N, C-alpha and C positions, 0 to 999 in steps of 0.2 A: 423531382421537378418542382422548379419554383414558380411563382405565380407569373412573374415577370417571364418564363420561359412559354410557360402556358399562353397567356395573353398572345407573343409573338408569331406562336401557334396556331391560333383563332384567328387571327388577322389573318395567315397567310392562307386561310379556308374561305374567305367571304366571299372572292369569285369564282372558287369552283362547282364544277357539281356534283353532286354527292359520290359516285364512283373515285375522281378523284381528292375527294376529302377521304374515302374511306384508305385509298392507296398512301394517299401522304400521310394522315396520322398515325398508321399503321407502322410506316417506317422509323417517322421518328421518334417512337416513344421507344425503341431500342433499349436506347441510355438512361431513359428516366424514371425513378422511382415516383416510390407514392401513385402508380397508376391506379389503385382501385379507389382510391381520393377522385382521380382523373374523371373517370368514367363516369361516378358519380353525378358529378357536377356537370359533367356533360349531358349526363341525363334528366336533370335537374331534380334528383331525390329527394332534396333538401326540406325539409318540410315546407309549407304555408307562413310566409314572413309577415303579413299585414301589414304589406308596402303595396300600394298603387302608385297612378304615375301621376294624380292631386298630390300627396303625401310626398312623394320623389320629387316634385318640382319641388314644394314649400324647404323641405328640408336639404336639398342642394343649395337652394337659394343661399341660403340660411350658413348653409358651412362654409361656401365657397366665397361668402361678403358679394355678394352681387346685388343686382336689381332684377325685376320679376322680369322686367321686359326684356333684360338679356338674355336669358335663358330662354323664354319665348320666344325670341327672334331666333334662336339658333337651334330650339326644337321643332321651331316652323320650316325652317331652312332644310334640314336634314332629316324630320319625321322621328327621331330618334334621342332618346335623355342622354345615350351612352356619346354616339358622337357630337350630342350640342356640349358634353363634358368637355370630351374631348379639344373642341377646337378653341371653350374657352380657356382653357388650359396647356395649351400644347407647349409652356414654356417649363411644366412642371416635370424635371428629368429624374429623379430623385428614384433608386430603384435599390429595396429594404429587401432585398432576398427572402418575400412572406413566403410562407410553406402553403402546400395547396389546404393542408389543415386546419390551418387560420384564416383563409379563404373561406372554408365548408362551415366554420363555426360563425365569419359574420354572415354570412347568406344566410343561416339558419334562425337568426335574432329575431325574434317576435317583435315587428316592430310597432310602439307605442305612439306618445307626444314626443315633441323636443324637448320636454323636460325628464323624459326616460330613460334609463342604464344602453340604451340597443341605440339613442341617439348618439347618445358619446363616445362609444363603442367606434359605430361607423364615421361617427365623425374624426375622432380619433386617428383611425385604422386610415381615411381616404387623404388625410393630411397628408401619407406619411406615403401614395402613393405616384407612379408619372402616369401623366397623362394616358396610353395606351391599358396601363392597368386599371386604371379609374372607367374606361369606356368598359372594356370587359367586365369589370365585375359589376357597374349600374346595370347593363344589360342581364348579365345573370338575376340580379339580384330582383328586378321587376320580370325576368323568364323571358323575354324581347330579342334571346339572341341575334336574331337575322340571319345566321347562317345558313340554317335546314339543318343543323346539328341535333336531329330529335331523334327521338326512342329508336325508331329502326335503321336509322344511319348508324346509331352507336353502336346498335347489338351488331351489323357488318363488321365495323371498325374490329371489334373485340373476334370476331370468327375469323378476321381474317389476320389480328395480329396474333392469335392465340392457333393459327389453323386448325380450326374447328369448323365443321358443319353450322351453317344459321340457324338449322332447324334445331340441332341440338343447344345451340345459344339460346333460342328463344326456348324450347322446353324447359333451360335450367333457371332462366330469368323468369319465368313463369310460378316458381315457385322458393325463387331468393330475389333479395336487393341486387340490382347490378354490381354495388360493391363488394357487395358476399362471394358473386360469382365469380369477380376478378378474384377476390382474393384467394380462392380455392383454385382455380388458372395458375395462378403464380405460384402459390404450392406446389403445384404437378397435383391435383386432389380434382377429385367428380365433385361438385355442389349433390349434395342429395334433393330428391325427388316428391317428397310428401307434404303431403297437407295439414296445417294445424293453424288452430286458432288465432285468429287476428291476421293471418299471412294474405293478402288477396292475391288474387287468380284471375289474371285477365280471360274476358266472359269469351266463350264459343259464340261466332256469328252466323246468323243465316243470309243466306245468296236466294238470288233468282232463278229458281230453276224451270225449266219447260213442264208442263205436264208430262207429256210422255215420257220425262225422266226419271218422276216421283217413284217411289217402290209400291208395289200393288200392297203391301201388307202394312202401309203406313199408318204412324201413330199422328192424330192431327187434331191440333190445340187452336183455339183462339188467337188470334195477336192484338194484341190490347196498346193501344193510343197511351201508353205510358211513358217513364223514365226506366232504366235497368238498374235493379240493384241487386248485388251478393250480399244475403246475410249472413251474419257468423254465429252460431248460438254454443254454449259452453255450462250448460244448468240455466240458470238466470240471469247469465251476463248473454248481452246481445250485441254484437257491432254490425252496423249499415255500412256497405259502400258504393259509391257509384259504379258508372262503368270504368269512371279513369281510374278507381281505388282510393276515392280519397273517403276518409269517414266522415257520414253523414248522419250517424245517428240522432245527434239534439234536434235536425229537421221531422225526422220521424218518431217521435217517441212512443206514439199510441201505438207504430208497428211495433219497435221492438219489444213493447211490453204484449201485443199481441204474441209472437212470437217466442218470448219469455216464457208464455204456457205452453208451449207444445211437449206432449208429454217424452219424446226423445230427448237425452241426455245431451248430447253432441250433436252437430252438424251442419254442413255448410250448404246454401239456399242457394239458387239459380231463380229468379221473377223477375216479377215487376211490378211499379208500383202507379196506380192511376188515378186522376180525381174525377170523383163522383159525384151526381146529382142528391138531390134528398131522398128521390125512389130507389137511391140504387146504382140505377143506371150510369153509363160513363160520362161525364163533364170537358170541356174546352182541353185539352192536350194543356194550352198555354196558361192554363189554372194552375200547372205544377211549379210554376214560376213561382208564386207567390209561398211555397212551400219551400223551392230551395233558395230563395235569396234574402227572405223575410229574416229581419232579427230579433223580433218578437216569435219565437218560433209556437209559443203556446197561443197567442192572438191567428196565426195563420196557420193551425190545427187546427182550431174553431173556425175558419173560414171556409177551409179548404177539406172536408173530409174525404179520404181517398181508402183504396181497396188493396191490399197486397196479394199477388197469387205467384205460386210457385209451380214451375211447371220443369225445374230439372236440381238434378243433388248432388256435390260432389262429395261430398263426405255425410254416411252416416251413423252415427257411435263412433265409435273408436276405428272403424272400418274405410278407407282411401276407395272410393266405385267410381272415379272418374273413367275408370279404364275398359268399367262393365258396358255392355251393348244398354242400349235406352231402355228396352224393354227389362233387361234386370235390374236397373237404375230408379225403373218408376215403379216394380215390385216392392222398392226398398220401403219409398215415404208415400206413394200413392193412395193411402189411407190416414195420411199428415190434412190436417185441416189448410184451409185456403188454396184448394188446389185452383190450377187453370181450368177455365171451360175444355174437355174434354173428350172427342165425338169417340161412340160407341163402337167397340171391335167390329172391322167387317160394315161400316156405315156408309152411306154416299155421299163422297169428298165433297162435291159442290151444293148437295144441301146442306153441307155443315156449316159452307159458307156462304149462303145465301142467309141462315139464321146469323153465321155472325156480323154481316150489314146489316140487315135490319134491326140486331140488338143494339146498335148502335159502336161498335168496334170498327177493326182498322180492317180483319180480313182474317186468315189462317196462317198457321205453321205447320207443313206435311214435316215427319222425320221419320227417318230412319233407325228401325227400331234395332238393329246390326250392330250400329257404329258407336262406338265412346264418346267421351267430352272430349273435346280437341279445343282445350285452349287456346287461348289467343288467337282463334285460326277463324277465317271467314271459311266453312265447311258447306261439303254434298251433304251433311247430313242432316243440314235441317232447310226445306224449301218456304221462303215467303211467299206470297200469292194475294194480292191486294185488289181493288180495283183499279180499272185501267187508268193510266194518269192524263192528266191533263196538258195541254197546249198549246200557247198562248204566243201571238206579236209582241213585244213590248218595246217600250224606248228605254234607253239608258238615260237618266235623270242624273245621278250624281257618282262618287268614286273616293274610294280612298287606298292607299297605296298598302301592298303586301306583306308579307313578313322574312325573311329568312333569305332564301336565295332571290324570293323573287320581291323582294322588298324594292327592285327598280321600275316597280311594275304597277301597273292599278289590280288590286287584289278582289275587292267587293266591290258591288255594285249595286245601286238602288234601280231599282227597275218601276214604269206607271206604266198605264194604260190612259184610254182619250177620256174626256169627258169635258163636260159643258165647261169647266172651269179652265179647261184645258190641257193637264194631266192629271191623274191621281196616282199617288204612291202603293206601288200593291206590296213590297217587303224589296230585300237587300236577296243578291244571289254571287254565291263564289265559287261552286263548284261546276266541273264541267269542264274547266277550259283546259286547252291545254298551253302549255307555255307558249308557243307560238301565236295562238289566240291573244293571248296577254299580252305580246308587246303588240301586237297589231292594232287591238283595243286602246292601248295605251297611245300609240304614237297617232291614231283616229283623234283622241278624246283631247289630248295634250291643245290641240288646235282649235279647239269652242270651249274653252273653260269661257264660264261667266262667271263665275267667282270662288272664293276659296275663306274656308274658316274652320282651323282647328284641326286642320288634317283633312277637312273635305271639302273636294271639288266638285262643283255644279257647271254643271254642261248646258250649252244649248241643245235641245230633244234634237237629234240628229242620226244616230245610231240603234237600229234595229237589230234585236235578238231574236230569236223562236227559244221560248224554255219550256218545260215539263216540269211539272209539280203532282203529287200523288193526292192532297185534300186545298180545297180554299175553305177558310174558316173567316169571322168577324169575330172582333172582340165586342166588350160590353159598350162603347163609343161608337161603334159601327162600322170601324176602320176595318178596310178589306188587307187577308195576308196572304199567301202562298205556304202550304207547309212541304217542309222540303223542295225545295227549286233545284234544277240544275241547265245550266247552258243546253242547249241540245245543238244550237248552230248561229253564227253570226249570216245575219238578216242582209248582205250588202246589196240583194236584189231586189230590197223594197224599199220604199219611204214612208217617212212617219205616217201618213196618211192612209197605210194602208193596216196599220196595227191594229188587236182589238183594243172595241171599247170598254169601258168600265161597265155598260149594260149587259154586254157579253160574258163578264166574269160575273156577275151577278145572278143570270140565269144557271151557272152552273156549283151555283151551292147548295 
């Protein structure tokens, strides 16, 4: 497959549903080569390339020898940099038959300044491309493809094309890259399923399960208000992965040092890192952002102390243990330091839950001791239990367009409540909406646009939503925000005068 053929295929998928995309691509691939690279690019497996929207605009302005406002004008019109370049450069029709291997190399280049080798390579590369090829290169370069072809859909395409069960494809992808999995399938071979140091495994996730369905012999841990991490240890070499599989070891050098001193030679741990106060009690979750996003890791480490807790183990020594029942996995690692706070056998679950809340934690996780570690799955083996959700009536203040198949509708909404000054913003919401909800809201909101700037639309306060959230928090400046907000329903039956006030929200903190 050449780059132009890939661009044409992707263009054909843009307005299709995920099911239609699966059918089309799996059919069209019959006569294409370089399938393993094609799927790897679709799944965006290439490394982080240090390019962002602002830098990309600067580079492309220089590469295409145009004015800043030309790019900005097209970007504002289409809210997509790939489309912006496509409409600026529609006359470019050259087709040089670049291979997907070349495209993969270009996407993987670490982008420095305009005097870097990466800039020169991409400048030369883009000069060779047609407008359509440039559009899809830029979209993948920025990892904003807008056509909905993300990890889950890519795996469904692979399953259909190679006539495999989707559960089997997901299992193989838990242990191997998508490129590697497809290479095995192309040879008619089964990919290996074993754990190795430095190979990330998609984490098992918890469900909200009614109490009556909890196992009678449950193992119960505190639920920590931090971020999920998977830590690989091999001797003194420690690698820390975030929930998405990105290596974040430099951000948590203190935790890595801690784990390197464990007595076990080799292991893969699953757990949580959360911020703590000077007295060791949990601090606000938002402080994790300092550790995650700061460029000065040492300074961030000093400003925001953290604690690492282990609640599961996938590999112990040289043995993969994820297929063992949880009770047996726990026996392997429970004497290791930094354990999660765990209820004693036969304890009172609700009393343990109340202690968790009183100690400043989010709630509890109730675990079935008989089940294996189900990688990449939201499993019935783990039930999460947190305080009752908070429900509020709010007004939509602003919005921006979504991505992928939702690129033509508003996807993220800023919400507010009444206050003396008019309205107070209490955060953003982007989950809980059906496709029809988003279409309906977009149609309503387009009629009441008050202003527009840099992709953000501000509206007259007219549209009311009922939302739910897990917690309400404040930052150092006193700004109020919702934790894990979700839309419950559109309140066409309510007026703005009926929404909650800032005083209502403050009482819930």
